[in-house]
N, C-alpha and C positions, 0 to 999 in steps of 0.2 A: 797398190799404195798401202801405207800404214798409217796408223796413228802414233803419235809420240807424248808421252806424258813424263813430265818431272814432278815427283810428289815431296815436297818440302826438302829439296834438294840443298845440302850444305856440304861445302869442302873449306877444311881448315889445314893449311899447310905446317909443315914441321915446325917452322920458325913462329908459329902462330897466327900468320896472315889468314884473316877470313876472307877467303876469294869470291864464295858464294855463301849466301846467307838466307836459308830457309825459302827457296825458289820454287814456286809450284806454276807450272804452265801447261795447258791441254791444246795439244796441235792435232787438228782433225785431218783423216786421211784427204790428201791432196792439196792441203793447206799451204801457203806461202808465208812464212813468219819471219820477221827482222827482230835480232836481238841489237838493240841499239843502245849506246852509251859511250862516255868518254874512256879513253885508255885507261885500263886498270880498274874498270868497274866489274869485271868478272865474266864479262859474255862469251870470251873464249873459252874459259874453263867449263862454262855450262856445255859449250859444245863437244869439248874433250870428254865430259861425263856422259854426255847423250853417246857420242862415239863409243865409250868403252875405254877411251885411253887413259883415262883418270878413274880411280875409286873413291866414291862419296865417303864423306865423314860419316852423314846421316842422310836419310832419305833415300830416294831410289828413283830410276829412270826405268820406264815401260814403253816397249814398242809392241803395239797391239796387245796391250795387257800384260806382257811377258817380261820378266827382269832382262836388261841387257846385260850380256856377258863381257867380261872385261878382254879388252882387244878388238879393234874394229873390223880385223879381218876375220874374225869368228862369225861375225853376222853379215851375211851376203845380202841383206835387206838395204844396210847403210852404205853410202859411197861419199867419202870426204874430200873436199879441194882445199888445199892449204893455201896461206897467204903467198908463199914464195914459190908456189907452182911445185915444188919437190919432183921435178923431172930429173930422169937419169940421163948425165950428161954423156955417157958413152953408149947410149942406145939411139936409134933413130926415132922420128916422131911414130912411125908404124910400129916399130920395138916397144916405145913408151905406152901408145895406146893399148896395146895389146897385151902387155905385161899382166894384168890381173887375171886373163883369160889363161895363159900360157901357165902361170903359176896353180891354176886348178886343174892342169892336165886336160886342158881342152884339145881336140885335134887341130893340127896345122891348118887345114884347109877351112874348117870353121872358124878359126882365129883370124885368118886372112880376109875372110869374107865378112865378118863383123867389123873389123877393123875400117875396111872400104865403106861400108854402110854408114858408120858413125862420123869418118871423115867427110863425107858428102854431106851429111846432116849439119855440120857445123862449118862447110865451105873451107875445108883446108887439105883437099885432095891432093893439090899440088905439093904440099909439105912433107909429105908421108917419109919420102927418101932424105930430109934433112936431119941435121944433128941440132938439138936444142941451142947450142951457142950460136947458130945461124940466124935465129928466129927474133922478131921483136917481142915487146912485152905482150901485146896483144895476142900475137900468135901463140906466144908460151901459153897465155890464159885459156884460149881456144884448146889446145891440146890437152891441158891438165882438165878442163871439163870433158873432153873426149874420152879420156881414160877413167873418168869418174861414171860415164854412164854407159861405157861399153859393156858393162855386167849386167845391164836392165836392172839398176837397183829400184828398190821401192820408196827410198827415202835419199834426198842430198843434205850432206852437211857442208855448209860454205864458210870459211872463216877468212873473212876481209879477202875475197878473190879479186878485187879490183884496185887494192891500195897501191899497187906497184906499176898500175898503168895510167898514162899521162891523161890530163883532164879531159881533152877532146876526143879521146878514144874511150874513156870512161862511161860516156853517155853512150855510145853506141853499143858498147858491151853489157850494159845494165839492163838495156832493151832486151838484147839478145839473150841473157840469162834467164830474165823473167819470162820470155816467150818460151825459152826451151822448156823451162820447168813445168809451165801450164801445158805446152803440146805433149809431153811426156807425161802428164798427170802423177807428176812426183811429188810427195811430201817434202817441204823444204824448209829447210832452218838456217838462216842467212845472217851471220854476223857481220856487222859494220859498225863503225863510228861517225859514218857520214849520215847525216838525217836526211839528204835528198835521195838517197839510193833507198834507204828505209821506206820512205814515204812514198817514192814513185813505183817501187817493185812489189812490196809487201800487202797481202791480204789484212795482215794484223802486225801491229808493231807492239814490240815488249821492250820498255825503257828499263834500263838498270843503272843503278848508282851504289857504289861500294857494295856490291856483290847483292844488293836487296832489289827487289822487282818493284818499281815505282808505278808503273801502270801499263796495261796491254789493252789493245783496241783498235779498231780501224784507223788508219792516217788520219782522216778527216776528224774522227772523234777525240782522237789524242791531241790533236792541233787546236781544236774549238773548245775542249771541255777537259782541260788538265787537272789532274787530282792534287797534284803537289807544286809547289812553287819551283821546283827544280825542273820539272817536265814542261811548265810554261815557259821557263828560261832556256831549256835546251831545244826546244822544238819550234821551229819555225824560223824564216830568212826574209828579212833582217830579224835579228833577236828581239823580243819583246821589251818594250821600255819599262823598266822597273824603278818605282819611285817610293820613298816612305811617304806615310800617309797618316792622318790622326782622325779618328771618327768622333764627331761631336752631333749631338741630338740639338735641334735648334727649338725655341720656346713655342713655335707655331706648328711643332711636330715633323717638321723636315729632317734631313741629314745633311751635312756638308762633310767632304773629304778635304781636311785642311792638308796642302802640299806646300806649305812652307811658305812661298810669295803668290799661290794662287789656290782657288777653290773649285771643286766641283759639287754642284748644289742638286740635291735629290728632293723634291717638292713633297710635301706631306700625302699627296696621294698616288706617289709613285710605289708599286708593289713591292721595291726593294727596300724602302724605306724602313717598314716595320722591322725586319730582321737586323738591318745595320743599326737601328736606333738602340737596340739591346746591347751594342757594343760602344756604347757611350765612353769617349776618352780613351779607348784603346788604339794602340798604335798598330797598323796593319802594312803590308806591302801591295800596292797596287800594280798591276801588269796591265800595259796597253799594246797590244800589237800595231803595228804600222798601220794596217787595213782597218782599224777600229778609230783612225783618226781621219777627218775628212776637212780640207782647206775649206773657208767659207768668208762670208764678207763680215769686215767689223760690225758688231752689233747684233748679230744673229743671235736669237732667243735660244734657250737650253744650255745644256753643259759643254763650256767652251774653255779651251787654253789659249794663251797668247803667248808670241814670243817673236824672237829676231831670227832670222835664216843665217846659220853659221856655214852650212856647206850644202851644196847640190851635187848629188850623184848622178848623172845623166847615162841611163842605160839604153836609151833609143827609145823604146816602147813606153818607158815611164823613168821615172827619177826618184831617188830616194833622197828626201830633203831633211836635213838634219836642224832642228830648232832649238835654239837656248830659250828655255822656259823659266830657268830661276828655281825649278823645283828641287827637290833635296833626293839625289839619285842614293842606289842602293851600291854600296862600295865595301871592302874589305874592313876599311879602317872605321867608318862610320856604323857599320852593321855591329860591332862590338860595344858601342857606347851604351852606357846606362845612366838614366837620368832620374833618380829617386825623387827629385824635387818636382817632378812634374812638367818639367820645360815644354812649350809648345814648339812645334817645328819651325815656326817663323822666327823664334827666338834663337833655335840653334842655327838656322841658316843665316841670320844676321851675324851671328858669332863667327861663322867659318868662312864667310865671303871675305874676300880681300876689299880693302878701301877702294873705292872707285868701280867696284862690280856696277853695272848698270840696273841689277835688281835691288842692290841692298838698300838704296833709298826709298823704294817702292813698299817694302815689307809693311810697314807701319799703316800704309793706307790699305789694309785689307776689307774685303766686302764684310758688312756686319753680320755677325752670327754669335750665337751662346758659346762664350770660351769658359764655361764653369771647369775650375782647376779640377784635376783629378783626385780620387780620394787618396787617404793615406795608402801606402805601397802596398799591395797584396800579393799573394802567389799570383792572382791573374794579371796585375798590370805591372809588375816590377821585374821586366824582363827585358827592357830596354828594345833594341831592334834585332830582329832576326837578321843572320848573315845571310843576304841574299846573295851577293857575289860570291863566288867559288871559281879558285883556280882550275877546278875540274872542267868549268865551261870553256876554257881555254880563250878568255879573252882577258883584256888588261881593264882595270878599274873603270867605269864608266866617267865621261865628263860631266862635270857638273850641272845638272838641270838641263841636259839635251834629250830630245826625242827625235824619233826618225818617223817618218811619214811618206806614204807612197802618193804620189802626185803624177797625173797625166802628163806625157811629154808637151804637148802642145801649150801648155799653160803655166811654164815654170817658172818660179819665183827668183829672184837674184839675190846673192849674198847680202845681208843688211836688209831686207826687205821686212817689215814688221807683218805679221801672219797670225790669222785666226784659225784656231783649230776645233771643229766640232766633235765632241766625244758621243759615241755611240753608247748610251747607258746598258743596252744588251750586251755588250762586249766588255764591260769591266769585270776584271780578273782580281779577285782580292785574295789574300792569304794572310794567315795568322802567324803567331810568333815562333810556331813549330814548323811552318812551312805547309801547313794544309789548307786546302782550298775553303774557303767561306761562300757557302751556298745562299745566293740572295732571293731564289726562288724555290 
């Protein structure tokens, strides 16, 4: 096993594209780390830099503390599996698997024995005489993995190896790949755009965006404690509910989050109140994951949101319920608005909602709280809304005021029902205009 370190790694291509921007990651010996991010975020370029297939513009890659030589073939400690398998179509499966050994002048008998051993490990012994053109996608992937491990490497570099496999087989193969890496005790760097792969396979997940490292940590930590708005929006299925909010300090020392047509109130004694009160009149982004919301009876005390059920996605064991709440969603168009006159979100919402919208007439009947007008515009307050929605996330702009909540299958609501959702105060995720996490404790 080997350790892999990227030290302030930067790659700028000839056309000026910054593919990797000052990325530093330390991968311990035997660790499985997933590089996760949308298409074009630089994760495959990081992998190629680690493999020695690309030369960094600045920074360096270290394997066991030693610089990586240019050219993956020069370092027998590394073995790479490509997205398109890269099998030789004119060679049999056995010849493809044994190719790295033959190119190294291994004795023929030793090559055959090693190929047979690896093929048995991966359950492809019966395929050894076939040509790649006669294999399914899953079989080709196993052959590519066999060729990668035949030299007994000390590190795997995998570039979206399951992206060309159908969804059903992908679940099976990701378990096999993760189990294989751990059984062989091989340090693994795994590139993927699929968050489910990253979260279920890796010891740690490194999230990249536009060439920059956003966060790295164990899967549960990245999900539970995102450092940036991008990480909160990118990690999690279904995606976190993102809403625009304004922070107001009330006269009795409490705090409310003004969501436009509804409020989340935090009482004076709440431990989160003191820090939020310091952001009086600031506009922030609120992220609520589906499991931070719980259907409760109407009139339940504590922070709640109410709305009408718009859609129920029955998944068998549970359902994803889409609830129209009238809150102000984050979207590409709304994110770029600036309001130097200090308009409240309720005013913005009433202006933007079409006539006849069920929430338009309720906006004026807000729960009473201090609506002190913001001070004159300053560098701290005159920034409008942070652009939460990003095409990199691969989604269309959200439907106005819609939240998604998980509901147990036996108690499914029906479309059109009014529903009350309790908000877990410990699961409030708030982000400032720069997209950085606002810590409440």
